[in-house]
C-alpha positions in Angstrom: -36.9 -18.5 85.8 -40.7 -18.8 85.1 -40.7 -21.5 82.4 -39.1 -22.9 79.3 -41.2 -22.4 76.1 -40.6 -23.1 72.4 -41.1 -20.2 70.0 -39.5 -18.7 66.9 -36.1 -17.1 67.3 -35.4 -14.3 64.7 -31.7 -14.7 65.0 -31.7 -18.5 64.6 -34.5 -18.3 62.0 -36.4 -21.3 63.5 -38.3 -22.5 66.5 -36.0 -22.7 69.5 -36.4 -23.2 73.3 -36.6 -19.9 75.2 -36.1 -19.3 78.9 -38.8 -16.9 80.3 -37.4 -15.1 83.3 -37.8 -11.9 85.4 -34.7 -9.7 85.5 -33.4 -8.2 88.8 -35.0 -4.9 87.7 -38.4 -6.7 87.6 -38.8 -6.9 83.8 -40.1 -9.9 81.9 -37.5 -11.5 79.5 -37.4 -14.1 76.8 -34.0 -15.6 76.2 -33.2 -18.0 73.3 -31.2 -20.9 74.9 -29.4 -21.6 71.6 -28.1 -18.2 70.4 -28.7 -16.0 73.5 -31.0 -13.5 71.8 -32.8 -11.7 74.7 -35.8 -9.5 74.4 -37.5 -7.8 77.4 -40.8 -6.2 78.2 -41.1 -2.5 78.6 -42.9 -2.4 81.9 -42.0 -4.0 85.3 -44.0 -7.1 86.0 -46.3 -7.5 89.0 -47.9 -10.8 88.1 -47.6 -13.6 85.5 -51.2 -14.4 84.4 -50.9 -17.0 81.5 -49.0 -18.0 78.4 -50.4 -18.8 75.0 -49.9 -18.5 71.2 -51.5 -15.5 69.6 -51.0 -13.3 66.5 -48.1 -10.8 66.8 -48.6 -7.6 64.8 -44.9 -7.0 64.4 -44.1 -10.6 63.3 -47.2 -11.1 61.2 -47.5 -14.7 62.6 -48.6 -16.6 65.6 -46.0 -16.3 68.4 -45.8 -17.3 72.0 -47.0 -14.5 74.3 -47.0 -14.0 78.0 -50.0 -12.2 79.6 -48.9 -10.2 82.7 -49.9 -7.4 85.0 -47.6 -4.5 85.1 -46.7 -2.7 88.4 -48.9 0.1 87.2 -51.8 -2.3 87.2 -52.4 -2.8 83.5 -52.8 -6.1 81.6 -50.0 -6.6 79.0 -49.3 -9.0 76.2 -45.5 -9.6 75.7 -44.3 -11.4 72.5 -41.5 -13.8 73.4 -40.0 -13.6 69.9 -39.7 -9.8 69.2 -40.5 -8.2 72.5 -43.5 -6.3 71.3 -45.3 -5.3 74.4 -49.0 -4.2 74.2 -50.9 -2.8 77.2 -54.6 -2.8 77.6 -56.2 0.7 78.1 -58.1 -0.5 81.2 -56.3 -0.3 84.6 -56.9 -3.3 86.9 -57.8 -1.8 90.3 -55.1 -2.6 92.8 -53.0 -4.2 90.1 -55.6 -6.9 90.2 -54.0 -8.1 93.4 -55.7 -8.2 96.8 -52.3 -8.1 98.5 -51.4 -4.8 96.7 -54.9 -3.4 97.4 -54.8 -4.3 101.1 -51.2 -2.9 101.5 -51.6 0.3 99.4 -55.2 1.4 99.7 -56.0 0.3 103.3 -52.6 0.9 104.9 -51.6 3.9 102.8 -48.3 2.4 101.7 -46.6 2.8 98.3 -46.6 0.1 95.6 -42.8 -0.1 96.0 -42.8 -0.3 99.8 -40.6 -2.9 101.5 -43.4 -5.3 102.2 -44.5 -5.5 98.5 -40.9 -5.6 97.2 -40.0 -8.4 99.6 -43.1 -10.4 98.6 -42.3 -9.9 94.9 -38.8 -11.2 95.4 -40.2 -14.2 97.2 -42.6 -14.8 94.4 -39.9 -14.5 91.7 -37.4 -16.7 93.4 -38.7 -19.3 95.9 -42.2 -19.6 94.4 -40.7 -20.3 90.9 -38.5 -23.2 92.0 -41.1 -26.0 91.6 -44.0 -26.7 89.3 -46.5 -26.8 92.2 -45.5 -23.3 93.4 -45.6 -21.9 89.9 -49.1 -23.3 89.4 -50.2 -21.6 92.7 -48.9 -18.3 91.4 -50.7 -18.7 88.1 -54.0 -19.6 89.8 -53.6 -16.7 92.2 -53.2 -14.1 89.4 -56.1 -15.6 87.4 -58.5 -15.2 90.4 -57.1 -12.2 92.2 -58.9 -9.5 90.1 -62.3 -11.2 90.8 -61.4 -11.5 94.5 -60.7 -7.7 94.6 -64.0 -6.9 92.8 -65.9 -9.1 95.3 -64.2 -7.5 98.3 -64.8 -4.0 97.1 -68.6 -4.4 96.9 -68.7 -5.6 100.6 -69.8 -3.2 103.3 -66.9 -4.5 105.4 -64.3 -4.4 102.7 -61.8 -2.4 104.9 -62.1 -5.0 107.7 -61.5 -7.8 105.2 -58.4 -6.1 103.8 -57.1 -5.5 107.3 -57.6 -9.2 108.2 -55.7 -10.2 105.1 -52.9 -7.8 106.0 -52.7 -8.6 109.7 -53.2 -12.4 109.6 -51.5 -13.3 106.3 -49.4 -10.6 104.6 -47.4 -9.3 107.6 -46.7 -12.8 109.0 -45.5 -13.9 105.5 -43.3 -10.8 105.3 -41.8 -11.5 108.7 -41.2 -15.2 107.9 -39.3 -14.1 104.7 -37.2 -11.6 106.7 -36.5 -14.4 109.2 -35.3 -16.6 106.3 -38.0 -19.1 107.0 -39.2 -19.6 103.4 -41.2 -22.8 104.1 -43.2 -21.0 106.8 -43.8 -18.0 104.5 -45.0 -20.4 101.8 -47.5 -22.1 104.2 -48.9 -18.8 105.3 -49.2 -17.6 101.7 -51.1 -20.7 100.8 -53.5 -20.1 103.7 -54.0 -16.5 102.4 -54.9 -17.8 99.0 -57.3 -20.4 100.5 -59.0 -17.7 102.5 -59.3 -15.3 99.6 -60.8 -18.1 97.4 -63.4 -18.7 100.1 -64.6 -15.1 99.4 -65.7 -16.4 95.9 -67.8 -19.3 97.1 -71.0 -17.4 96.8 -70.0 -15.8 93.5 
């Protein structure tokens, strides 16, 4: 589960608590905790960016929306009331994620490779169990696109991505495989701290 929000339920006809979660297939969902009405996004999610109220064209009113990055690398707005899912026309390079960029572009692996799928499961389970971890994920996805942009203009960008892969991504992946989630979490935090240091001169 990502969070509990309060938004309008069409079946109940009033504001109700909704559980925001990611299905086992990797899709974002909004479930009314009172009547069970469940609406899902049309694209698989790669990252939760932020949540906010905004106008829904289908509902004709302000509804709670989740802004997310799809696995295809596009920014989406998902209405938690009706499920209307709007994608931006601009693709975020590397899914806006330096982990995806380092893994796919530098090492030539697929977006659905075992490493990325394992890290996504870790993100959607262990990282969503506490407020602190969820805030780290939100912060990561807010800054990751700018981190990717900064790395990509460096003359040593491939070296930077290989460092991220060898020192942080692979050890995190191995710790998860070894069922040592706390160790994986600590390495992941170190990776984010390192990546943020790349923005210090920005």
